[in-house]
N, C-alpha and C positions, 0 to 999 in steps of 0.2 A: 830481069829479076834483080832486086836490090840485095846488098850485103848489109844485114842488120848491124854488124860490128863497126861499120863506118859512121853510124849515127851516135852523136854525142849523147842524145837523150837515152839511147839504149845503154851506153856506158854508165850514165848516172843511175838509171834504173837498176842495173846490175849491182853497182856499188851500194845503193841503198838496201838491196836484198841481202848482200853480205853483212851490212851493218845491222839489219833487223835480226838475222840469224845470231849474231854475236850478242845483241842486246837481250834477246829472249832466252838465252841460256841461263841468265841470272834470275828468271822468273821462278816463283815457287812451284814446286812439283805439281800442285793441283791446277796450275795453269798451262802446263806443258801441252795438254791436248785440247785446251780451250783457247784462250786468248793468244797464246804463243803460236799455236797452229794456224789460227786465222790470220795473224799478222804475217806469218811466213808465206801463206798462200796469196794474200793480197799483194805483198811486195814482189814476189816472184812472178805474179801475173802480169806486172807491168812490162818487164823486159821480154817475157815469153810472148806476149801479144804483139809487141813490136816485131820480134823475130818472125812470128807467124804472118803478120801483115806484110813483111818484106818478101815473104815467099809467095804472095799472091800476085796475080797478073795485072790487076787494074788499080788505078788511083783510088777509086771508090772503095774497093775492098781494103786497101792499105789504110785509108782514112778511118774505115769502120773499126779496124783493130786498134788504131791509135785512140779512138774514142773510148773503146773498152779499157784500154790502158789507163786512160785518164780517170775513168770510173773507179778502177782498183786503186789508184793513187789517192783518190778522195776517200775511199774506205780506209786506207792505211792512215790517212790524216786523222780520221775519227778514232782509230784505235790508239793513236798516240795521245790524244786527248784523254781517253779512258785510262790508259796506263799512268798518265800523269796524275789524274784525279785519284786513282787507286794507290798512288805513291809506290809503285812497283820498282821504279828506278829513279835515279836523280833527275831533277828538273833540267839540269844542264845537258844531260844525255838526250832527253826528249827534245829540248829546244834545238839542239844541233841537228838531230834527225828530222825534226819538223821543218827546219829551214831548207834542208836538202829536198824534202818532199814538195815544199812550196816551189822551189826552183824547177823540179821535175814537172809539176803541173803546168808551170808557165812555159816551159820548153815544149811540152806536148801541145799546148794550145797554140803556140806559135807555129809548130809544124802543121798542125791541122789547118790553121788559117792559110798557110802557104799553099797547101794542097787545094784549098777552096779557090784560091786566086788563080793557080795554074790550070785548074780543070774546067774553068769557065770559058 
């Protein structure tokens, strides 16, 4: 069984989740149960699914949870576009977080590709 804490992609996902929680505290009250909640769920889904995948026995199952994590990262990427268009926070904050999410997606894709190569 794998230790999810040893994966840099998990660390990055966890850091992004912390950043999203901080960012969404400044959202208007009417967004606390809407967009803020959705962003928090999408961001926390990434490291949570990596952790769950690490608890599975096979490479196939691990990969499946990484793919789910990648989907959640893409969802978060969209929410950042929406937040930017709605001008809920500064563009600099959005760009910094969007850059981290892009790095996260690339890291997940790299790990998924590595699993594809080793499981053949």
